[in-house]
Residue frames as qw, qx, qy, qz and C-alpha x, y, z in Angstrom:
[[0.469, 0.516, -0.156, -0.700, 45.48, -147.67, 70.59],
 [0.857, 0.222, 0.457, -0.092, 44.18, -150.23, 68.13],
 [0.413, -0.195, 0.639, 0.619, 46.35, -151.40, 65.20],
 [0.517, 0.604, -0.025, -0.606, 45.35, -149.94, 61.84],
 [0.713, 0.011, 0.676, 0.186, 45.25, -153.04, 59.68],
 [0.590, 0.758, 0.267, 0.083, 44.42, -151.21, 56.45],
 [0.026, 0.937, -0.345, -0.055, 47.41, -148.91, 56.95],
 [0.551, -0.452, 0.687, 0.142, 49.62, -151.92, 57.58],
 [0.741, 0.348, 0.556, 0.142, 48.42, -153.62, 54.40],
 [0.420, 0.905, 0.038, 0.052, 49.03, -150.50, 52.29],
 [0.198, -0.850, 0.483, 0.073, 52.48, -150.01, 53.78],
 [0.600, -0.257, 0.744, 0.146, 53.34, -153.63, 52.99],
 [0.265, 0.353, -0.593, -0.674, 52.06, -153.38, 49.41],
 [0.191, 0.156, 0.968, -0.055, 49.41, -156.05, 50.01],
 [0.252, -0.322, -0.569, -0.713, 46.07, -156.17, 48.14],
 [0.186, 0.119, 0.651, -0.727, 42.93, -155.38, 50.10],
 [0.233, -0.383, -0.754, -0.480, 39.25, -156.26, 49.86],
 [0.167, 0.109, 0.502, -0.842, 36.43, -154.34, 51.50],
 [0.057, -0.500, -0.803, -0.319, 32.66, -154.31, 51.31],
 [0.128, -0.280, 0.022, -0.951, 29.98, -151.64, 51.78],
 [0.160, -0.524, -0.817, 0.178, 27.12, -151.29, 54.24],
 [0.130, -0.475, -0.132, -0.860, 24.46, -148.61, 54.50],
 [0.689, -0.573, -0.391, -0.207, 22.83, -150.25, 57.50],
 [0.105, -0.694, 0.492, -0.515, 23.96, -149.29, 61.00],
 [0.919, -0.317, 0.013, -0.233, 23.18, -152.76, 62.39],
 [0.170, -0.713, 0.680, -0.011, 26.44, -153.97, 63.98],
 [0.808, -0.036, 0.582, -0.083, 25.49, -157.61, 63.44],
 [0.753, 0.657, 0.012, -0.007, 26.12, -157.17, 59.72],
 [0.140, 0.809, -0.556, 0.129, 29.72, -156.24, 60.51],
 [0.563, -0.384, 0.711, -0.175, 30.02, -159.35, 62.66],
 [0.870, 0.315, 0.369, -0.089, 28.69, -161.53, 59.83],
 [0.549, 0.793, -0.254, 0.069, 31.18, -159.97, 57.42],
 [0.163, -0.713, 0.658, -0.181, 33.94, -160.63, 59.93],
 [0.801, -0.127, 0.560, -0.166, 32.92, -164.28, 60.27],
 [0.836, 0.546, 0.024, -0.048, 33.63, -164.78, 56.57],
 [0.642, -0.506, 0.350, 0.456, 37.34, -163.98, 57.09],
 [0.633, 0.437, 0.435, 0.468, 37.45, -162.60, 53.53],
 [0.146, 0.894, 0.178, 0.385, 37.54, -158.85, 54.12],
 [0.508, 0.107, -0.328, 0.789, 40.08, -156.37, 55.42],
 [0.032, 0.179, 0.320, -0.930, 37.61, -153.60, 56.23],
 [0.133, 0.659, 0.738, 0.055, 33.99, -152.48, 55.98],
 [0.074, 0.135, 0.115, 0.981, 33.01, -149.18, 54.43],
 [0.077, 0.644, 0.662, -0.376, 30.03, -147.55, 56.10],
 [0.233, 0.359, 0.432, 0.794, 28.70, -145.47, 53.23],
 [0.114, -0.550, -0.549, 0.619, 27.40, -142.74, 55.52],
 [0.038, 0.148, -0.280, -0.948, 26.97, -140.28, 52.66],
 [0.419, -0.152, -0.610, -0.655, 23.76, -142.11, 51.75],
 [0.524, -0.325, -0.785, 0.056, 22.57, -143.49, 55.08],
 [0.422, -0.754, 0.007, -0.504, 20.74, -142.25, 58.18],
 [0.725, -0.086, -0.550, 0.406, 22.69, -142.68, 61.40],
 [0.403, -0.898, -0.016, -0.174, 23.34, -141.24, 64.85],
 [0.066, 0.732, -0.618, 0.281, 26.51, -140.69, 66.87],
 [0.703, -0.299, 0.581, -0.279, 25.56, -143.78, 68.89],
 [0.923, 0.367, 0.088, -0.072, 25.51, -145.80, 65.67],
 [0.457, 0.736, -0.457, 0.202, 29.11, -144.80, 64.95],
 [0.317, -0.559, 0.686, -0.341, 30.20, -145.99, 68.40],
 [0.851, -0.015, 0.458, -0.257, 28.36, -149.29, 67.97],
 [0.820, 0.557, -0.126, 0.030, 29.92, -149.84, 64.55],
 [0.143, 0.748, -0.591, 0.266, 33.32, -149.08, 66.07],
 [0.595, -0.358, 0.653, -0.304, 32.75, -151.80, 68.66],
 [0.918, 0.276, 0.239, -0.158, 31.68, -154.23, 65.93],
 [0.565, 0.718, -0.396, 0.094, 34.88, -153.57, 63.95],
 [0.134, -0.617, 0.712, -0.308, 36.95, -154.45, 67.00],
 [0.764, -0.101, 0.554, -0.314, 34.96, -157.59, 67.85],
 [0.875, 0.441, 0.178, -0.091, 35.15, -158.75, 64.23],
 [0.644, -0.336, 0.404, 0.556, 38.83, -157.93, 63.66],
 [0.485, 0.619, 0.443, 0.429, 38.00, -155.57, 60.79],
 [0.218, -0.130, 0.000, 0.967, 39.03, -152.09, 59.84],
 [0.192, 0.753, 0.597, -0.200, 36.34, -149.46, 59.45],
 [0.220, 0.066, 0.306, 0.924, 36.06, -146.84, 56.71],
 [0.199, 0.699, 0.543, -0.421, 33.44, -144.09, 56.55],
 [0.304, 0.344, 0.464, 0.758, 32.39, -142.26, 53.39],
 [0.062, -0.701, -0.430, 0.566, 31.33, -138.68, 54.01],
 [0.385, 0.742, 0.372, 0.403, 30.10, -135.84, 51.82],
 [0.441, 0.426, -0.115, 0.781, 31.78, -132.47, 51.58],
 [0.261, -0.713, 0.007, -0.651, 29.76, -130.31, 53.96],
 [0.813, -0.555, 0.014, -0.175, 30.51, -132.75, 56.82],
 [0.680, 0.451, -0.477, 0.326, 34.25, -133.30, 56.37],
 [0.092, 0.489, -0.590, 0.636, 35.49, -131.98, 59.69],
 [0.614, -0.310, 0.359, -0.631, 32.65, -133.01, 61.99],
 [0.965, 0.034, -0.026, -0.257, 31.98, -136.50, 60.68],
 [0.674, 0.431, -0.526, 0.289, 35.65, -137.38, 60.26],
 [0.072, -0.483, 0.598, -0.636, 36.31, -136.36, 63.86],
 [0.720, -0.213, 0.345, -0.564, 33.37, -138.29, 65.27],
 [0.945, 0.207, -0.212, -0.140, 33.99, -141.40, 63.15],
 [0.507, 0.460, -0.610, 0.399, 37.67, -141.57, 64.08],
 [0.273, -0.408, 0.558, -0.669, 36.72, -141.08, 67.71],
 [0.864, -0.069, 0.148, -0.476, 34.25, -143.96, 67.42],
 [0.708, -0.275, 0.638, 0.125, 36.92, -146.34, 66.08],
 [0.755, 0.638, 0.143, 0.058, 36.96, -145.85, 62.31],
 [0.578, -0.514, 0.345, 0.531, 40.52, -145.87, 60.94],
 [0.319, 0.085, 0.573, 0.750, 39.93, -144.75, 57.38],
 [0.275, 0.666, 0.340, -0.604, 37.93, -141.92, 55.81],
 [0.391, 0.311, 0.635, 0.589, 36.71, -141.70, 52.21],
 [0.060, 0.550, 0.161, -0.817, 36.05, -138.09, 51.23],
 [0.452, 0.576, 0.638, 0.237, 33.48, -137.51, 48.48],
 [0.201, 0.935, 0.289, 0.049, 33.08, -134.50, 46.20],
 [0.497, -0.497, 0.222, 0.676, 36.74, -133.49, 45.87],
 [0.495, 0.828, 0.263, 0.019, 36.83, -130.71, 43.27],
 [0.358, 0.841, -0.245, 0.324, 40.20, -128.98, 43.69],
 [0.530, 0.273, -0.583, 0.551, 43.44, -128.81, 45.64],
 [0.244, -0.391, 0.369, -0.807, 41.81, -126.86, 48.46],
 [0.859, -0.213, -0.081, -0.459, 39.23, -129.65, 48.95],
 [0.854, 0.122, -0.462, 0.205, 42.00, -132.25, 49.10],
 [0.247, 0.354, -0.526, 0.732, 43.88, -130.22, 51.70],
 [0.535, -0.355, 0.192, -0.742, 40.69, -129.83, 53.74],
 [0.929, -0.095, -0.294, -0.205, 40.21, -133.61, 53.69],
 [0.675, 0.184, -0.532, 0.477, 43.71, -134.26, 54.99],
 [0.018, -0.384, 0.395, -0.834, 43.39, -131.53, 57.62],
 [0.710, -0.338, -0.064, -0.615, 40.12, -133.07, 58.87],
 [0.943, -0.093, -0.319, 0.011, 42.00, -136.24, 59.87],
 [0.643, 0.229, -0.421, 0.597, 45.39, -135.15, 61.20],
 [0.495, -0.659, -0.392, 0.409, 46.28, -133.69, 64.60],
 [0.132, 0.926, -0.033, 0.353, 46.85, -130.00, 65.12],
 [0.759, -0.584, 0.124, 0.261, 50.38, -130.15, 66.49],
 [0.252, 0.852, -0.455, -0.060, 53.99, -129.17, 65.87],
 [0.743, -0.351, 0.570, 0.010, 55.01, -132.72, 66.82],
 [0.680, 0.182, 0.592, 0.392, 55.26, -133.62, 63.13],
 [0.050, -0.448, 0.264, 0.852, 56.30, -131.43, 60.22],
 [0.121, 0.041, -0.692, -0.711, 54.53, -130.72, 56.95],
 [0.539, -0.248, -0.493, -0.637, 51.14, -132.24, 56.17],
 [0.627, -0.313, -0.702, 0.124, 51.19, -134.31, 59.32],
 [0.323, -0.262, -0.472, 0.777, 51.39, -131.23, 61.51],
 [0.116, -0.058, -0.127, -0.983, 48.80, -128.92, 59.99],
 [0.239, -0.387, -0.863, -0.219, 45.66, -130.86, 60.92],
 [0.338, -0.485, -0.081, -0.802, 42.52, -129.71, 62.67],
 [0.768, -0.401, -0.482, -0.131, 41.97, -132.44, 65.28],
 [0.155, -0.627, 0.520, -0.560, 42.53, -131.81, 68.95],
 [0.076, 0.095, -0.940, 0.320, 42.24, -134.05, 71.98],
 [0.634, -0.245, -0.234, -0.695, 38.93, -135.79, 72.64],
 [0.389, -0.186, 0.809, -0.399, 37.41, -138.13, 75.21],
 [0.778, 0.264, -0.202, -0.534, 36.21, -140.72, 72.72],
 [0.980, -0.075, 0.164, -0.088, 36.40, -144.46, 72.12],
 [0.756, 0.549, -0.263, 0.242, 39.60, -144.37, 70.08],
 [0.209, 0.568, -0.562, 0.564, 41.60, -143.26, 73.12],
 [0.445, -0.252, -0.810, 0.287, 39.74, -145.39, 75.66],
 [0.242, -0.850, -0.408, -0.229, 37.71, -142.30, 76.56],
 [0.322, -0.927, 0.161, -0.109, 40.08, -141.18, 79.36],
 [0.892, -0.313, 0.212, 0.247, 43.08, -143.48, 79.01],
 [0.673, -0.022, 0.341, 0.656, 45.23, -142.36, 76.07],
 [0.252, 0.903, 0.304, 0.167, 43.88, -138.98, 75.01],
 [0.029, -0.983, 0.178, -0.033, 46.47, -136.29, 74.31],
 [0.704, -0.459, 0.467, 0.277, 49.40, -138.72, 74.25],
 [0.052, 0.550, -0.626, -0.550, 51.99, -139.05, 71.45],
 [0.261, 0.095, 0.947, 0.162, 50.39, -142.39, 70.54],
 [0.361, 0.693, 0.522, -0.341, 47.18, -140.50, 69.76],
 [0.215, 0.774, -0.283, -0.525, 48.99, -138.25, 67.28],
 [0.120, -0.308, 0.882, 0.336, 50.60, -141.33, 65.72],
 [0.363, 0.368, 0.852, -0.084, 47.19, -142.98, 65.35],
 [0.363, 0.799, 0.214, -0.428, 45.78, -139.93, 63.57],
 [0.085, 0.657, -0.580, -0.474, 48.78, -139.96, 61.23],
 [0.200, -0.093, 0.958, 0.184, 47.98, -143.60, 60.45],
 [0.538, 0.514, 0.498, -0.445, 44.34, -142.96, 59.50],
 [0.406, 0.132, 0.691, 0.584, 44.00, -143.94, 55.84],
 [0.263, 0.597, 0.111, -0.750, 42.76, -141.06, 53.69],
 [0.384, 0.269, 0.772, 0.430, 40.88, -141.93, 50.50],
 [0.221, 0.458, 0.031, -0.860, 39.35, -139.48, 48.05],
 [0.593, 0.528, 0.608, -0.004, 36.69, -139.73, 45.38],
 [0.086, -0.285, 0.438, 0.848, 37.64, -138.49, 41.91],
 [0.250, 0.504, 0.827, 0.020, 34.17, -137.87, 40.56],
 [0.196, 0.883, 0.213, -0.370, 33.98, -134.27, 39.34],
 [0.690, 0.643, 0.097, 0.317, 35.28, -132.94, 36.03],
 [0.010, 0.927, -0.279, 0.250, 37.35, -130.24, 37.75],
 [0.696, -0.538, 0.476, -0.001, 39.05, -132.92, 39.85],
 [0.870, 0.217, 0.357, 0.263, 39.95, -135.03, 36.82],
 [0.450, 0.846, 0.004, 0.285, 41.20, -131.93, 34.98],
 [0.017, -0.820, 0.443, -0.361, 43.59, -131.01, 37.83],
 [0.949, -0.261, -0.164, -0.066, 44.25, -134.53, 39.07],
 [0.727, 0.242, -0.359, 0.533, 48.05, -134.38, 39.23],
 [0.017, 0.501, -0.322, 0.803, 48.05, -131.33, 41.47],
 [0.723, -0.446, 0.020, -0.528, 45.31, -132.77, 43.67],
 [0.967, -0.125, -0.204, 0.086, 47.13, -136.07, 44.14],
 [0.509, 0.438, -0.378, 0.637, 50.27, -134.11, 44.99],
 [0.445, -0.676, 0.169, -0.562, 48.65, -133.03, 48.28],
 [0.235, 0.296, -0.869, 0.319, 50.60, -134.91, 50.98],
 [0.387, -0.069, 0.677, -0.622, 48.57, -137.42, 52.97],
 [0.792, 0.237, -0.066, -0.559, 46.31, -138.95, 50.32],
 [0.422, -0.307, 0.853, 0.012, 46.56, -142.75, 50.36],
 [0.386, 0.287, 0.863, 0.153, 43.76, -144.16, 48.20],
 [0.237, 0.318, -0.235, -0.888, 42.02, -142.85, 45.09],
 [0.374, 0.336, 0.864, -0.011, 38.68, -143.97, 43.67],
 [0.119, -0.027, -0.448, -0.886, 36.99, -142.90, 40.47],
 [0.344, 0.389, 0.687, -0.509, 33.25, -142.29, 40.70],
 [0.151, 0.151, 0.718, 0.663, 31.67, -142.92, 37.32],
 [0.022, -0.712, -0.701, -0.039, 28.12, -142.01, 38.32],
 [0.166, -0.841, -0.166, 0.487, 28.98, -138.55, 39.62],
 [0.274, -0.372, 0.457, 0.760, 31.51, -137.89, 36.87],
 [0.174, 0.348, 0.763, 0.516, 29.08, -138.77, 34.10],
 [0.063, -0.841, -0.532, 0.078, 26.51, -136.46, 35.66],
 [0.289, -0.726, 0.027, 0.624, 29.06, -133.65, 36.07],
 [0.169, -0.242, 0.565, 0.771, 29.76, -133.67, 32.31],
 [0.526, 0.298, -0.020, -0.796, 26.10, -133.73, 31.36],
 [0.588, 0.177, -0.712, -0.341, 25.92, -137.44, 30.55],
 [0.530, -0.340, 0.580, -0.518, 24.20, -138.97, 33.58],
 [0.863, 0.012, 0.441, -0.247, 24.22, -142.76, 33.69],
 [0.775, 0.600, -0.193, -0.041, 26.43, -143.12, 30.60],
 [0.663, -0.614, 0.406, 0.139, 29.20, -145.12, 32.28],
 [0.774, 0.083, 0.483, 0.402, 30.48, -146.49, 28.98],
 [0.344, 0.938, 0.049, 0.000, 30.75, -143.10, 27.29],
 [0.763, 0.355, -0.170, 0.513, 34.31, -142.63, 25.94],
 [0.019, 0.722, -0.253, 0.644, 34.82, -139.51, 28.07],
 [0.735, -0.555, 0.198, -0.334, 33.86, -141.38, 31.25],
 [0.981, 0.007, -0.012, 0.195, 36.02, -144.40, 30.35],
 [0.550, 0.557, -0.211, 0.586, 38.98, -142.12, 29.61],
 [0.265, -0.740, 0.263, -0.560, 38.58, -140.30, 32.91],
 [0.897, -0.398, 0.147, -0.123, 38.59, -143.55, 34.87],
 [0.889, 0.239, -0.069, 0.386, 41.69, -144.74, 33.01],
 [0.249, 0.705, -0.236, 0.621, 43.43, -141.43, 33.69],
 [0.558, -0.684, 0.212, -0.419, 42.57, -141.63, 37.40],
 [0.965, -0.228, 0.108, 0.069, 43.95, -145.14, 37.82],
 [0.774, 0.382, -0.070, 0.500, 47.09, -144.52, 35.78],
 [0.063, 0.766, -0.216, 0.602, 47.83, -141.21, 37.50],
 [0.714, -0.619, 0.186, -0.270, 47.35, -142.72, 40.95],
 [0.964, -0.058, 0.068, 0.250, 49.76, -145.56, 40.17],
 [0.562, 0.591, -0.100, 0.570, 52.29, -143.16, 38.67],
 [0.099, -0.725, 0.251, -0.634, 52.21, -140.97, 41.78],
 [0.278, 0.163, -0.846, 0.425, 52.50, -143.84, 44.24],
 [0.540, -0.119, 0.315, -0.771, 48.88, -143.73, 45.41],
 [0.206, 0.057, 0.976, -0.047, 46.58, -146.74, 45.76],
 [0.457, -0.022, -0.362, -0.812, 43.72, -146.82, 43.24],
 [0.301, 0.131, 0.869, -0.370, 40.63, -148.51, 44.65],
 [0.359, -0.064, -0.584, -0.726, 37.73, -149.79, 42.56],
 [0.485, 0.068, 0.654, -0.577, 34.26, -150.57, 43.85],
 [0.289, 0.076, -0.811, -0.503, 32.42, -153.39, 42.10],
 [0.761, -0.125, 0.073, -0.632, 29.02, -154.98, 42.25],
 [0.991, -0.007, 0.116, -0.065, 30.52, -158.37, 41.41],
 [0.521, -0.564, 0.525, 0.367, 34.08, -159.79, 41.38],
 [0.702, 0.357, 0.541, 0.296, 33.51, -160.87, 37.79],
 [0.301, 0.939, 0.116, 0.118, 34.04, -157.23, 36.80],
 [0.490, -0.793, 0.240, 0.270, 37.56, -157.09, 38.26],
 [0.849, 0.102, 0.309, 0.417, 39.66, -158.55, 35.45],
 [0.450, 0.744, 0.108, 0.482, 40.26, -155.37, 33.45],
 [0.272, -0.916, 0.174, -0.237, 41.28, -153.51, 36.60],
 [0.836, -0.404, 0.307, 0.211, 43.66, -156.24, 37.68],
 [0.751, 0.372, 0.240, 0.490, 45.35, -155.93, 34.29],
 [0.148, 0.881, 0.002, 0.449, 45.75, -152.20, 34.93],
 [0.422, 0.284, -0.575, 0.641, 47.56, -152.88, 38.20],
 [0.497, -0.508, 0.118, -0.693, 44.70, -152.25, 40.66],
 [0.474, 0.004, -0.856, 0.208, 44.90, -154.39, 43.78],
 [0.077, 0.156, 0.622, -0.764, 42.37, -152.70, 46.07],
 [0.303, -0.310, -0.661, -0.612, 38.67, -153.46, 45.68],
 [0.304, 0.081, 0.606, -0.731, 35.48, -152.81, 47.63],
 [0.236, -0.106, -0.831, -0.493, 32.75, -155.20, 46.51],
 [0.328, -0.483, -0.801, -0.133, 29.01, -155.28, 47.10],
 [0.223, -0.293, 0.236, -0.899, 26.52, -153.16, 49.04],
 [0.172, 0.160, 0.886, -0.400, 24.17, -154.63, 51.62],
 [0.483, 0.471, 0.288, -0.680, 21.19, -152.87, 50.03],
 [0.494, 0.467, -0.531, -0.506, 22.10, -154.06, 46.51],
 [0.096, 0.138, -0.985, 0.043, 22.61, -157.64, 47.71],
 [0.300, 0.317, 0.742, -0.509, 19.13, -157.61, 49.26],
 [0.499, 0.532, -0.013, -0.684, 17.49, -155.90, 46.28],
 [0.357, 0.376, -0.769, -0.374, 19.00, -158.44, 43.86],
 [0.014, 0.036, 0.982, -0.184, 17.83, -161.36, 46.02],
 [0.375, 0.421, 0.551, -0.616, 14.32, -160.01, 46.42],
 [0.476, 0.513, -0.292, -0.652, 14.03, -159.33, 42.69],
 [0.385, 0.316, -0.820, -0.282, 15.26, -162.70, 41.47],
 [0.047, -0.050, -0.965, 0.254, 13.96, -165.01, 44.19],
 [0.411, 0.359, 0.441, -0.713, 10.57, -163.33, 44.37],
 [0.564, 0.437, -0.362, -0.600, 10.15, -163.75, 40.61],
 [0.273, 0.218, -0.934, -0.074, 11.34, -167.37, 40.87],
 [0.168, 0.176, 0.847, -0.473, 8.79, -168.13, 43.58],
 [0.507, 0.440, 0.156, -0.725, 5.99, -166.42, 41.64],
 [0.469, 0.396, -0.644, -0.457, 6.94, -168.44, 38.58],
 [0.113, 0.060, -0.984, 0.128, 6.74, -171.70, 40.53],
 [0.281, 0.355, 0.675, -0.583, 3.27, -170.73, 41.67],
 [0.260, 0.420, 0.726, 0.479, 2.22, -169.99, 38.10],
 [0.005, -0.773, -0.369, 0.515, 1.26, -166.43, 39.01],
 [0.471, 0.413, 0.437, 0.646, 0.88, -164.74, 35.64],
 [0.071, -0.935, -0.291, -0.189, -0.39, -161.53, 37.22],
 [0.594, -0.626, 0.044, 0.503, 2.97, -160.79, 38.88],
 [0.265, 0.917, -0.197, -0.223, 5.01, -157.99, 37.28],
 [0.886, 0.346, -0.139, 0.274, 7.83, -159.15, 35.03],
 [0.673, -0.570, 0.059, 0.467, 11.31, -158.99, 36.49],
 [0.441, 0.850, -0.076, 0.279, 13.47, -156.11, 35.36],
 [0.772, -0.438, 0.000, 0.461, 17.03, -156.53, 36.52],
 [0.088, 0.962, -0.174, -0.192, 19.20, -153.44, 36.25],
 [0.771, 0.514, -0.276, 0.253, 22.32, -153.78, 34.16],
 [0.772, -0.506, -0.060, 0.380, 25.35, -154.53, 36.27],
 [0.383, 0.799, -0.167, 0.432, 27.96, -151.82, 36.47],
 [0.536, 0.124, -0.523, 0.651, 30.76, -150.79, 38.76],
 [0.101, -0.167, 0.321, -0.927, 28.45, -148.37, 40.58],
 [0.529, -0.001, 0.421, -0.737, 25.60, -149.54, 42.79]]
């Protein structure tokens, strides 16, 4: 079984840096790996089209590039997508749309093995034995090392609904949760203030999420469009960041460089450039 580098970093108390992709093209993972700057790549599957073959190909790219792989999945797909992603070679799962304790338990159960080999949260899971990439298809399936690997899968949750923030301490008390991320876009929408990331209620909810996670021994993670936004989070004690999205990087380049080229050509008929305000989300 492959080493889980993200788990090792968390266990050692080391900071981590990831980046997001919505594209299934494995070459992007290889390019990220060539930079030697990232611990893992998050495939933000909640927003992207993909097939089961894409998951396998991304799993191969993670291995070739020496990177960990995280997948972000939405609530109605917890069990199926977690199972197939782990089987493809992903070693971390980010669960969106957590609303209550039951959702948090369902997320943990979607990752762990169904076995009496381990007690408590690590023995109540839903995963059985599979003939997938993570076990060499036919080589290590059903072995104790397989159960150990499932126990090592890093479980991250999104705190992005008002009900989740309201009951955060109980939700984070669910055994098995490793990383916690506040989602300002969803939270602002859930309280009837869509897009108002700087609203005092949204700012307070993010602060509560980070402080509660640290207090309870979890690992708060922050996603950023640009590292220049990290300072305030570093001061709060955050040491896990996921920066940039492939689609945002491309959109920014096309916006700015296209306008620059049009300007050099003196094209006054081109539409004026409107660059969206930078925020921690998208």
